[in-house]
N, C-alpha and C positions, 0 to 999 in steps of 0.2 A: 360449720353449719349443721344443724340437726333439725329434725321434725319436732313439732310441739310435743308429740307423744314421747319421743326420745328425751327431750328436755324434762318433761314431767317425771319420767322414770329416774332421772339423775337428781333432780331438785324438786321433789313433790311439794314440800312446804312453800317454797318460793312460787312455784307454779300455781298453787292454790290461792296465794295472796294476790297474784296478778289477775287470775280469773275473777276473784271477788271484786276487784276494782273494775275490771272490764264489764262485769255483769251488772254494775250499778245503773247503767244506762245503755240504751241501744246504740246511741251515736258516739263515734270516736272521731279523732282527727288523724289524718294520714298525710305523710310527706312522701312525695315521689320526686323524680328528677325530670325536668323538661328537656327538650332536645338540646338546648344550649347549655345544659348542666346546672341551671339555676333551680332552686327548690320550688315545688308547688305544694300548697297545703289544700287538702280537700276533706270534706266531711265524708265519713264512711260508716258502714256497719261491719263489724268483725264478729264472726261466730265460731265458737268452739263446738265442733260436732265430730263424732266418731274419733275422738282423741286428737284431732288436728285443728289448726286455726285457719279459717277460710275468709276470703274477701270476695265479694261479688261486685259486678258493675254492669251498667247498661252498655250495649255495644257502641263503640266509637266514642266513649267518654274520654275526656282528656287524661284522667288518672289511669284508665285502662291502657290507653295508648302509651303513656309513660312507662307503665310496668311491662308492657310487651317489648318495648325498646330497651329498657334498663330495669331489671327486676328488683333493684334495691328499694327498700321501703322501711319507713318508721311509722309506728302507730302509737298514739297517745290515748290512754283511757280517759274517761270523764273525770273532771276535777270538782272539788267542792270548795265552798267558801269557809274560811275559818270561823269558829264560834267566838263569842265575846271574850273568852279566855285565851284565844289564839290557837286552840287545838283545831286540827282539821283531819279529814280522812286522807290517807295516803293516795298518791297517784301512781300510775304504772305506765311503762313504756316497753314496747317490743320492737326490735329491729331485725331485719333479715332480708330474705329474698322471696318474692311472690312468684310462684311457679304456676303458669297457666295449666289448667286441667281441661282436657278436651274429650276425655272418655265419655261416650254417650250415656253409659249406665250411671256414672257419677253425676253427670249434668242432669239427667232425669230425676235422680234422687233429690238433688238440691233445688230443682225447679218446681217441685211439688209445693203448691201454695203460693208460689211467686207470680207476679204479673205475667201474662202470656208473652211469648216472644223470645228471641235469643238474648243471651247474656254471657258475660265473661265470668269465669270462676277461677280463683287463684288459691292455692294452698301455700301458706307461709312457712318457710323453713327459717329458724331463728339463729341469729348470731349474737344478739344481746337481749337481755331482759333486766328490767330495773323496777324497783318499788322505792319511792321516795316519800318520806313522811317527816313530821315535826315531832320531837320528843322532849321530855323533860317536864318538870313541875316547878315553875311554869314552863310552858313550851318555849325552849330557847335554842334548840339546835336541830339541824337537819340530819336525818339518818338515811343514807342511800344504800340499799341492799341490792346488789346487782350480780349478774352472771354473764360471762362472755364465753363463746365457744373456745377461744384461745386461752383464757386465763382462769376459768372456773368462777366460783362464787367468792365475793368479797363484800365487806361492809365498811362504809366510810361515814364518819360523823364530822359535821361542820358546824361551827358556831358563828 
């Protein structure tokens, strides 16, 4: 597990592609684990700031409580529909652990411009990053470019 800035230092090109996908839209989809271990899907906003990946949440939100109990998280960036030829923008995923940040200075910095009141702030340390796209002319196969903390970077093509 590494911080986003550490991942970016090791894989700057892949990190840039992931950020480009995530920056297409404000809203992402996040998976957390419920008390019973079953998955929960929630909408979320993920921000890259000061070289790290951050998640925020209202106090006592289900997703925040999930992360406080079990920090494992997966975040999926926004997707697009294919065009008439079957081409589409790639999508991106990040998995890791969401670490709650309670430092008052950091909370104050992230609270600027936010609605008043308390909030949860999490920094995401990553274990997996992936960009998946369709390639070929005509587009006829998937290309999955991914990195894991244990295995490094790999590319897989599927038809």
